[in-house]
N, C-alpha and C positions, 0 to 999 in steps of 0.2 A: 977366872971364873971356873969353879969346879963343875963338871957335868955328873948328874945323877941319872943313871939309865934304868928305865922301866920297860917290862915287857907287857904290861896291861894297859888299858885305856887311860887309867888315872892312878894316882897314889894319894892316900890321906896324908895330911900335914904331919900328924904323929908318926906315921911310918917313915916318911921322908926324914924326919929329924933323927930317927934311929940309923937309917941307911947313911946319912951324911955325917955321922959320928958326932952329932951335937949332944946326943943323950945315949946312955948305956942300954936303957930298956924303954919299951913302949909305955910303961906305967908312969915313967918320968915326965912324959910329954905335957900333961896338965900343968904341972908345977913349973916346968920350964917355960912354958908360955906365959905364965903369970909373972914370971920374973924377967924374961928377956923380950926385947923387941924383935919381931919378925916382919918383914915387908914382903908382900907378894905382889909382884908387878907394880912396886912402888907404894902399895896400899898396906897399912898395918892390919894384921889379922891375928887372932889368938885362938881360933877354933881348931881344935886337934883333928877334927873330922873334915876340915876344909879339903876338897878334892883339888889336886895339883895335876895338870895336864902337860903333854909335851910342849915345849916352848916357854913355859912359865919361868920367871926368874924370881929367885928367893934370896933375900938378904937377911942374914941372921947376925945381928950385932954381937961382935966378939968372936964370930966364927967363920965369917967370909960370905961370899956370893956364890950362888949355885944356879944351875939351869937344869931343867928336866928334858931328857932326850930319849927318844925311843930306841930300844935294844932289840 
């Protein structure tokens, strides 16, 4: 499981996808989420504005598993 460090209270799912190298630009998030399955703490979600907090676990099919950590 890869760790993605944030220094703020939360990060949006679209920003997370860019930080985790799943997409190249933030503008691609909408299309990426339409085409790929993303599980947040075991539940599917496709809202690019979804807030992710420290401790959340994200599974991106074809890209791996990630967890949010505080930096």
